[in-house]
N, C-alpha and C positions, 0 to 999 in steps of 0.2 A: 346311723341310728337304728338299731335293734329293736322289734317289737315284741322281744319277748322279757322273761326274767335273765339275768346271768347264770351260767353255768351247763346251759348245753353247748352242741358242737357249734353253730354256728357263732357263738359269744368266744369260745374260744379262739376261731380261727379267724373272726373278724378284731380279735386285740391284737392279735399278731402281723394282722397286714397291717393296723394302723402306727404298730410299733415300727414295722418296717417303713412307712409311711413316712412318718418325722424322722428317721435316722435317713432315711436319703436326701427328703428334702429340706430338712430343721424344719418342718413346719408341726405346731401341736398338733399333735391328732387325740381327742378325746371319743370313746364309745360311748352311747347313752342307748341306756335300755328302760324303752316303753311299753311295758305290756299292756294289752286291751282291755282288761279286767273281764275276761270271757266273751269280747268282742271276737278274737283272734288278731289279727295282727295289722288291722286297718288302721286304726287308731296310729298306728306309731306310722304307717305308712302315707298317711294325710300330712305328718308332720312333713315327711319329705318332700311331699306333693306342694305342699305351700311355701316352703324354702326358696330363697335364690337359686336360679338355677347358674349357678357359678360352679361349679364342683367342690364346693367346701360341704356341702351337706350330702351322703351317700345313704342310700337303705343298703342293709343286708336286708334281706328277704326270700322268705318259702317261696314255695311254687304259686299260692295263695292269692299273692297281692298283684301279681302281672292277669292271671287268670279269672279269676272272681271279685275280685276288685270292683273292676268298671261292672260288675251287673249285678250289685247288690244293693243300688242306690245311696252310694256314696258318694255326694258333688265334686271334690277335688280327684277322684278315683274312675269317674266317667271317662271311657274316650282312651283309657289307660294313658295315663301320663308321664310311665315312667321307658327309658332303654335300658338292657341289661349293660356292663359292662366284661362279664361273663360268669359264669356258672362254675363254683368249686367246691359242692358237696351235697352227694346222698347221703342224706341220715339211716341209719342202720334200725330203722320204723320198724315195730313190732306190736301185737296187740297180746298184749300179759295180764292175767290173772292170778289171782292167791294161789299157791302150791297144794293147798289143801281143794279148792276148787275140784269138781264132780265130771271134770273135763279135762283132756290136755290137748286135745286135736280139735280142728275147725268143725268135722262131721258129728263127736260128738258133744260139740257144742251146739250146734242145729237139733240133734233129737232132744239133750236136755232141754233147750229152751219152746220147743216147743211145747210142756208141760209145765216151765217152771219161769218165774220171771229173774229177767239179768237183766242189769244196768251197766251201760257205760257211758266212761270216763272221757271226755277229748279236750280238744282247745277252744272249740265253737264250733257255733252250728254250721257255720258257713265255711268252716276249711275244706281243705281238700281230703285229709286223714278221716275226719269224722264223716263226710259223705262217702267215703271210699269206704272204710268199715261198713256202714247202713246200707250200701249198695250189695257188698259180697255176703252178711248178714244173709239179705234179700234172694240176690241168687242162688244161695244155700236152702231156701225154704224156709226161713223164718225173720222174726225183729227183734231189737231189745225192744223190753219192758216200757225203760223210761229211759234219759240221757240225762247229761248235765256237763256243763263248761267249766276249765279248772284253767289258770295260767299256767298251774306247772304242775306235771303228771309224773309222779316218782313214788316211792316206796310208800313215803306217809300217805298218800290218796288211797291205795290200796288196801293200808294194814287199817285205816281208818274206817273201813266199814260203808265207806259213800257209797263207794260203784263196786260191783262185784269185776268189771274190767276196763281196761284204761288201752287206748291207743297213744302211744309215745316213743319217745327213744331210747335206744338202749345205753347211751351217757347217762341219763337219769333215772334209771332203776339198776344200773350200774351194782351198785350196793347191796343188794337183795337178791340178785342175779339167780342166788342158789335155793333162793323161797319161791320162786315162782312159776307158774306153767306158760311158757310160751307158744302161743296156737300157730303163728304165722310172721310172717316178716314182709315190710312191703319196701320189697327192694327189689335192683333186676339179679344178684345170682343170691344162693345161703350166705348169710353172716358168717366167716371164716370162726368165729367162736361158738355159735351156735348152729352147730354143722348137720343138724338132725328136726330141724326145723325148716318145714319147707315155706317157698315163697307165695306170694298171693298169686302170682301167674301159674302156679304150679296147680294152684287148687282150682283154681277159673281163670282161663289162660285170657279170654278178655276185658279181663280189670286189672291184667301186670300193669303196674304202676312203680318208681320210685317218686320220695319226694324230695324235693333238692334246694337248695341255697343258694342265691347269686348275691352280686351288687349291681344295682341299679342306682341310677341317675333321671333327673328329666330331661327328655327329650329336649328341650334346648340346651342343655349344656355343651359347652364348646369340647371341640375333638382334643386341643390339647392338655385338658385338664382329664380326660377321660383316660387318653394314654396315661396321665402320670400315675394314674389308679389303679391303670392296669399294669401297668408294669413292676408297682408293690405289692400288688396279689398274687401274681404270678413268681414270683422271686420266693414269698412266700409255700406257696403251695408245693414248689419243686425244694423243698428244705428237707435238712433230714428233720425237724423238729414236726411238723406236718403230717411226716410218714410213719413219724413215734406214734401221733395222735390216729392214724388209719389203723396201726398193728394194735393199740390197745383197747380203741372203739369199735372197731368192727365198720367205720365209715368209709365210704366209697371218696376220695380225694382226691380232684385231678381240675385240669380247668378247659374249659371250655369259653373259646372268648365270643367275641357280642353275635358274629355271624351262627354261630355254629350253638349259640346258647338260644337263638332266636327259631331255628330248626328243630331244636328240643321241644319249647314253650309252645309250636305248631303240632310237635307231635302230640304233646301231652290234650291241648286240645281237643281232641278225639278221642282221649278216653276218655275226656270228663264228660262226652255233648253221651258215652254210653252210661256213664254214672248216672247221668241225668234222667236217661230212658229208664233205666232200673228201677228209677225212685220213683217213677212216676210225674217229674217237672216238664 
């Protein structure tokens, strides 16, 4: 279960994992995309939370599901019903504007936004990328005039003029990348195909962050099922095909097992606490 539309990196890699699972075990595996209609990944996560804990329903979830979902009043997600099988992807997340925007750096945006209205498009108010971008703006001394949620944030979103800026993944804007201004990346390191674009950690170190995706199951899922899912995923992540995806998209593709994933989640909790503090929550 992917709680976003098809086409982005989690979709590409999850489909590869499903194909490998089917090949290894002879069990039909289907990938279901369930966008949240502006509600972020949470409706899709609810579907996994309500499914039987038998290993036959697996969530391919972004950082928001275990870190934000339990705290926004959605009953099936309270208490975090999920355990990670493993984290396998850090998105090449960026803040992008049209190429003719009167700013090309975060510093220029901050100066411009003090006297002009700038609108932001994001994947949902409660999602980490949206909250992180708003917190970064406040840390730099400005706020977006308005913002709006979209299921997909791609070239058409900016071309339509509905918003001035979007926080999205490089995969979704790759076709029009040469026509855009990329102000920052929300990644651990600079994206190789965007070597001149600074990371948010370079701009404001206290908000250094990367947005990741991983495989999750309900906490009461049997160990045998977890091990089978992990085996297929590791085979894919270590494959030549996955390395090619990383080279072509700028994504970080790797494998953190369950223990390492839980450690990453704990680290990210501290960063999200800083975001909440900056936003005055």
